[in-house]
C-alpha positions in Angstrom: 24.7 -67.2 37.0 22.3 -66.4 34.2 19.8 -63.5 34.3 16.8 -65.8 34.5 18.2 -67.4 37.7 18.5 -64.0 39.3 15.0 -63.1 38.2 13.8 -66.4 39.9 15.6 -65.3 43.1 13.9 -61.9 43.1 10.5 -63.5 42.4 10.8 -66.0 45.3 11.9 -63.4 47.8 9.4 -60.8 46.6 6.7 -63.4 47.1 8.1 -64.3 50.6 8.3 -60.6 51.5 4.6 -60.0 50.5 3.5 -63.0 52.6 5.6 -61.9 55.6 4.5 -58.3 55.4 0.8 -59.2 55.1 1.1 -61.6 58.0 2.7 -59.0 60.3 0.3 -56.4 59.2 -2.7 -58.6 59.8 -1.4 -59.6 63.3 -0.5 -56.0 64.4 -3.8 -54.7 63.0 -5.8 -57.1 65.1 -3.8 -56.9 68.3 -2.6 -53.3 68.3 -5.0 -51.3 66.2 -8.2 -53.2 67.0 -7.2 -54.5 70.4 -8.6 -57.9 69.4 -7.3 -61.4 69.2 -5.3 -62.7 66.2 -7.1 -65.7 64.5 -6.4 -67.4 61.2 -9.6 -66.5 59.4 -10.7 -66.3 55.8 -9.4 -62.8 55.4 -5.9 -63.9 56.5 -5.9 -66.9 54.2 -7.1 -64.8 51.3 -4.3 -62.4 52.0 -1.6 -65.1 52.2 -2.6 -66.7 48.8 -3.9 -63.9 46.7 -2.3 -60.6 47.8 1.3 -61.8 47.2 0.4 -62.7 43.6 -1.1 -59.3 43.1 2.1 -57.7 44.3 4.1 -59.8 41.8 1.8 -58.7 39.0 2.4 -55.1 40.1 6.2 -55.6 40.0 5.9 -57.2 36.6 3.9 -54.3 35.2 6.5 -52.0 36.8 9.2 -53.7 34.8 11.1 -54.8 37.9 12.2 -58.1 36.4 13.3 -56.7 33.0 17.1 -56.5 32.5 17.7 -57.5 36.1 21.5 -57.5 35.6 21.3 -53.8 35.1 19.7 -53.0 38.4 21.4 -51.0 41.1 20.7 -50.2 44.7 19.2 -46.8 44.3 16.9 -48.2 41.6 15.9 -51.0 43.9 14.9 -48.5 46.6 13.0 -46.3 44.1 11.1 -49.2 42.5 10.2 -50.7 45.9 9.0 -47.3 47.2 6.7 -46.6 44.2 5.3 -50.1 44.2 4.7 -50.2 47.9 2.9 -46.8 47.8 0.7 -47.8 44.9 0.0 -51.3 46.2 -0.8 -50.1 49.7 -3.3 -47.6 48.4 -5.0 -50.2 46.1 -5.2 -52.8 49.0 -6.6 -50.1 51.3 -9.4 -49.0 49.0 -10.3 -52.5 47.9 -10.0 -54.6 51.1 -9.7 -52.3 54.1 -11.9 -49.3 53.6 -15.0 -51.0 54.9 -13.4 -51.8 58.3 -15.5 -50.8 61.3 -13.4 -48.0 62.9 -13.6 -45.5 65.9 -12.2 -42.6 63.9 -10.5 -41.7 60.7 -7.1 -41.7 62.4 -7.4 -45.5 62.4 -7.3 -45.4 58.5 -4.1 -43.4 58.6 -2.4 -45.8 61.0 -3.6 -48.7 58.9 -2.3 -47.6 55.5 0.9 -46.3 57.1 1.5 -49.6 58.8 0.8 -51.6 55.6 3.1 -49.4 53.5 5.9 -49.3 56.1 6.0 -53.0 56.7 5.8 -53.9 53.0 8.4 -51.3 51.9 10.8 -52.2 54.6 10.7 -55.9 54.3 10.7 -56.0 50.5 13.5 -53.5 50.2 15.6 -55.3 52.7 15.5 -58.7 50.9 15.9 -57.0 47.5 19.0 -55.1 48.6 20.5 -58.3 50.0 20.0 -60.1 46.7 20.9 -57.0 44.7 24.2 -56.8 46.6 25.0 -60.4 45.8 24.1 -59.8 42.1 26.3 -56.8 41.9 29.3 -58.6 43.4 28.6 -61.5 41.1 28.7 -59.3 38.0 32.0 -57.7 39.1 33.7 -61.1 39.2 35.8 -61.8 36.2 33.7 -63.0 33.2 30.3 -62.4 34.9 29.6 -58.8 33.7 27.8 -57.7 30.6 29.4 -59.5 27.6 30.8 -56.6 25.7 32.1 -56.0 22.2 34.0 -52.9 21.1 33.5 -51.6 17.6 36.8 -49.8 16.6 40.5 -50.4 17.2 41.8 -46.8 17.4 43.2 -44.7 20.2 39.7 -43.9 21.5 38.8 -47.6 21.7 42.1 -48.4 23.6 41.4 -45.5 25.9 37.9 -46.6 26.7 39.0 -50.2 27.2 41.8 -49.2 29.6 39.5 -46.9 31.6 36.7 -49.5 32.0 38.9 -52.5 32.6 41.0 -50.7 35.2 38.0 -49.5 37.2 37.5 -51.6 40.4 33.7 -51.7 39.8 33.8 -54.0 36.8 30.4 -54.5 35.1 31.7 -55.3 31.6 33.2 -58.6 30.5 35.0 -57.9 27.2 34.6 -60.6 24.6 36.7 -58.8 22.0 36.6 -56.2 19.3 36.1 -55.5 15.6 37.8 -52.7 13.6 36.1 -50.5 11.1 38.9 -49.8 8.5 41.0 -52.9 8.5 44.0 -50.9 9.9 43.5 -49.8 13.5 44.3 -52.7 15.7 45.6 -51.1 18.9 43.6 -53.5 21.0 45.6 -56.4 19.8 47.2 -58.0 22.9 44.3 -56.8 25.1 41.2 -58.3 23.4 40.4 -61.0 21.0 40.1 -59.7 17.4 36.9 -60.8 15.7 37.7 -59.2 12.3 36.1 -56.4 10.3 32.8 -54.8 11.1 31.2 -56.3 8.0 30.7 -59.4 10.2 29.3 -57.3 13.1 25.9 -58.9 13.3 27.3 -62.4 13.0 29.8 -61.7 15.8 27.1 -60.4 18.1 24.8 -63.3 17.4 27.4 -66.1 17.7 29.0 -64.7 20.9 25.8 -63.7 22.7 27.0 -60.1 23.1 24.9 -58.1 25.5 26.6 -54.7 25.1 28.3 -52.9 22.2 30.5 -49.9 22.6 30.9 -48.0 19.4 34.3 -46.3 19.7 34.3 -44.1 16.6 34.0 -40.4 16.4 30.5 -39.1 16.2 31.6 -36.9 13.4 31.4 -40.0 11.3 27.6 -39.7 11.3 27.0 -41.9 8.2 29.0 -44.8 9.6 27.5 -44.4 13.0 24.0 -44.4 11.5 24.8 -47.6 9.6 25.9 -49.3 12.8 22.8 -48.3 14.7 20.5 -49.4 11.9 22.2 -52.8 11.7 22.4 -53.7 15.4 19.8 -51.6 17.4 17.1 -54.2 17.9 15.7 -52.8 21.1 17.4 -55.5 23.2 21.1 -54.9 22.9 22.7 -52.3 25.1 24.5 -49.8 22.9 26.9 -47.1 24.1 28.9 -44.5 22.1 31.2 -41.5 22.4 29.2 -38.4 23.3 29.2 -35.1 21.4 27.2 -32.0 22.0 24.5 -32.8 19.4 23.9 -36.3 20.7 23.6 -35.1 24.3 21.2 -32.3 23.5 19.0 -34.5 21.4 17.8 -36.2 24.6 17.9 -39.7 23.0 20.6 -41.0 25.2 21.1 -41.6 28.9 24.1 -41.9 31.3 23.8 -43.5 34.7 27.4 -44.5 35.5 28.9 -41.6 37.5 32.4 -43.0 37.8 32.7 -45.0 34.6 34.0 -44.0 31.2 32.2 -41.0 29.5 29.8 -43.0 27.3 26.2 -42.4 26.5 23.7 -45.2 26.1 21.1 -45.3 23.3 17.5 -45.4 24.6 15.9 -48.0 22.4 12.5 -48.2 24.1 10.6 -44.9 24.7 7.5 -46.6 26.3 7.9 -47.8 29.9 7.3 -51.5 30.4 4.1 -50.9 32.4 2.7 -48.9 29.5 3.6 -51.7 27.1 1.7 -54.1 29.3 -1.3 -51.8 29.6 -1.2 -51.2 25.8 -1.4 -54.9 25.1 -4.2 -55.3 27.6 -6.1 -52.4 25.9 -5.4 -54.0 22.5 -7.1 -57.3 23.6 -10.0 -55.8 25.5 -10.9 -53.1 22.9 -10.5 -55.5 20.0 -12.7 -58.1 21.6 -15.4 -55.6 22.4 -15.2 -54.1 19.0 -15.6 -57.5 17.2 -18.8 -58.1 19.2 -20.3 -54.6 18.8 -19.4 -54.4 15.1 -21.1 -57.6 14.1 -23.9 -55.6 12.3 -21.2 -53.6 10.5 -19.3 -56.8 9.5 -22.5 -58.3 8.1 -23.3 -55.1 6.1 -19.7 -54.9 4.8 -19.8 -58.6 3.8 -23.0 -58.1 1.9 -21.6 -55.0 0.2 -18.4 -56.8 -0.9 -20.4 -59.7 -2.3 -22.8 -57.5 -4.2 -20.0 -55.2 -5.6 -18.0 -58.0 -7.4 -17.7 -61.8 -7.5 -15.1 -63.3 -5.2 -14.3 -63.9 -1.5 -15.4 -61.5 1.2 -12.1 -61.3 2.9 -8.7 -60.5 1.5 -5.6 -62.1 3.1 -2.1 -60.9 2.4 1.3 -61.6 3.8 2.9 -58.8 5.7 6.0 -58.4 7.8 5.3 -58.1 11.5 7.3 -57.7 14.7 10.9 -58.9 14.6 10.4 -59.7 10.9 7.9 -62.4 11.4 5.5 -63.0 8.5 1.7 -63.0 9.1 -1.4 -62.8 7.1 -3.3 -59.5 7.5 -7.1 -59.8 7.2 -9.1 -57.1 5.4 -12.5 -56.8 3.6 -11.8 -57.2 -0.1 -11.9 -53.8 -1.8 -10.5 -54.8 -5.2 -11.6 -57.1 -8.0 -10.3 -60.7 -7.8 -6.7 -61.2 -9.2 -6.0 -57.5 -9.0 -2.3 -58.3 -8.7 -2.1 -60.9 -11.4 0.9 -59.1 -12.9 2.8 -58.7 -9.7 2.6 -56.5 -6.6 1.0 -53.1 -7.4 0.2 -50.2 -5.1 -3.2 -48.6 -5.5 -4.0 -45.0 -6.3 -6.9 -42.7 -5.8 -8.4 -43.5 -9.2 -7.4 -47.1 -9.4 -9.9 -49.0 -11.6 -9.2 -52.2 -9.7 -11.0 -50.8 -6.6 -14.8 -51.6 -6.5 -17.4 -49.0 -5.8 -18.1 -50.3 -2.2 -14.3 -50.8 -1.8 -13.7 -47.1 -2.5 -16.1 -46.1 0.3 -14.7 -48.7 2.7 -11.2 -47.4 2.1 -12.3 -43.8 2.8 -14.0 -44.9 6.1 -11.3 -47.5 6.9 -14.1 -50.1 7.2 -11.9 -52.5 5.2 -9.4 -52.6 8.2 -12.0 -53.7 10.8 -11.3 -57.4 10.4 -7.8 -56.8 11.7 -9.1 -56.7 15.2 -8.6 -60.5 14.9 -5.0 -59.9 14.0 -4.7 -57.8 17.2 -6.2 -60.5 19.4 -3.9 -63.1 17.9 -0.9 -60.9 18.9 0.2 -60.2 15.3 -0.8 -56.5 15.4 -1.7 -53.7 17.8 -4.4 -51.0 17.6 -1.7 -48.4 17.1 1.7 -49.0 15.5 3.5 -48.6 12.2 1.6 -50.0 9.3 2.8 -53.5 8.2 4.2 -53.7 4.7 4.9 -56.4 2.2 8.4 -57.8 1.9 8.5 -56.8 -1.8 8.1 -53.1 -1.0 10.1 -53.3 2.3 13.2 -54.5 0.3 12.9 -51.4 -1.9 12.5 -49.0 1.0 15.4 -50.5 2.9 17.7 -49.9 0.0 16.9 -46.1 0.2 16.4 -45.8 3.9 17.7 -48.7 6.1 16.1 -47.1 9.2 12.8 -48.6 8.1 13.9 -51.9 9.7 13.5 -50.2 13.1 9.7 -50.2 12.6 9.8 -54.0 12.9 10.8 -53.7 16.6 7.1 -53.3 17.6 3.8 -54.8 16.6 2.4 -53.2 13.5 -0.9 -51.4 14.0 -4.3 -51.1 12.4 -3.8 -47.3 12.5 -0.7 -45.2 12.9 0.5 -41.6 12.8 1.7 -42.1 9.2 -1.7 -43.7 8.3 -3.5 -40.7 9.7 -1.3 -38.3 7.8 -1.0 -40.1 4.4 -3.4 -43.0 4.4 -2.7 -45.6 1.7 0.7 -45.0 0.0 0.5 -44.8 -3.8 4.3 -45.2 -4.3 7.6 -45.9 -2.5 8.2 -42.2 -2.1 4.9 -41.8 -0.1 5.9 -44.9 1.9 9.2 -43.0 2.8 7.2 -39.9 3.8 4.9 -42.0 5.9 7.8 -43.8 7.5 9.2 -40.6 9.0 6.0 -40.1 11.1 6.1 -43.8 12.1 9.8 -43.5 13.2 8.9 -40.4 15.2 6.1 -42.4 16.8 8.5 -45.2 17.6 10.8 -42.8 19.5 8.0 -41.2 21.3 5.6 -44.0 22.0 3.2 -43.6 24.9 -0.4 -44.4 25.9 -1.3 -40.8 25.5 0.0 -40.7 21.9 -1.8 -43.9 21.1 -5.1 -42.4 22.4 -4.5 -39.3 20.3 -3.9 -41.3 17.1 -7.0 -43.4 17.7 -9.0 -40.2 18.2 -7.9 -38.8 14.9 -8.6 -42.1 13.2 -12.2 -42.0 14.5 -12.5 -38.6 13.0 -11.4 -39.9 9.6 -13.8 -42.8 9.9 -16.8 -40.6 10.7 -16.0 -38.0 8.1 -15.1 -40.6 5.4 -12.0 -38.6 4.5 -9.4 -41.3 4.5 -7.0 -41.4 1.6 
């Protein structure tokens, strides 16, 4: 069964659990805590139709339905406990706090009853479905569709250890070798050929997990593989060494399985990603309204400074390599790149007088709030670049492609440090900070970057 079908099962039973737990809570609250009669009133109807939807939203923000095939029983209990605790507190303070009571002990009984019922009922149904899911995955051909990179003794050892384990969660599709010689997995797995076709093999065979079975001492080759296939969605595991383990960039959750470590592709928890997107939309919408006088002043300044349009639209590479048009106030003379793409410098004669001020204060970037609302950009993220310069950067440092895994931003750590890059070398320097941001993304870091961006705006010290 496909993952989306299992997600649908979880959604249905989570909704049913929320309806059942609220119904029981409402009944017991009326008959046992208030010593009253149970009646189907407006509060009960509201709870039946609205509260379960609120629970599903909480579960979604929690990331419960992301990669549902990778869920396990302890994680089910943990997610259910945290959600039940947070949800019960929110419901208590929003809907139940104004109840007429005889003492504060009533509140404790009420919130305890709500939490206990919801946690117990939800966890029960989730464990039942989770158990069926786990058993389904362990059936032949139903586990994570897995590809092994390498055909040496280590690859054979890993294959034998995983395939002989009674708790099978991997369904091996085949393997590719890395030197054209090692083919010890012949007779065990289908041979897809050499690693030069790695991306094609992954795409055409819908691979979900890749095990890189080469020694970590081959750092250059390992780095090349990760740059090529680590798209933030694929599960990637590799052989551990002391440096990799101590770096903290990997995780291991399978106690009885082969000694492999999994690359952590996404540093920001899903709930933070959801909150980040909500912040992007709300802040950008408010900013576009409050900044109307600034927009008008900038538009007049651009028109006075030089003939031509007010706005400047340019194609940039966004999330997952999609092309979009970034919107800026024009800061250069018209046809500034008539001889081809050119990066600007501090004394660039193409920049107008008002344009120089707007660049220092970042006012030229303000129209990009529209790009944020359209979902093309974020408030904070790696700066989007043109394909022309991206091709040059990737030849020197292929890791640059990792920046395309997230929405580009109006501001970034690299932008705060370096501002506008004047050459490819500065782009590479800026990229290092953006890569560090990518591996350490959090709402707190976003707020910090926005704070320093405001300082640059008010001091007019942008480069």
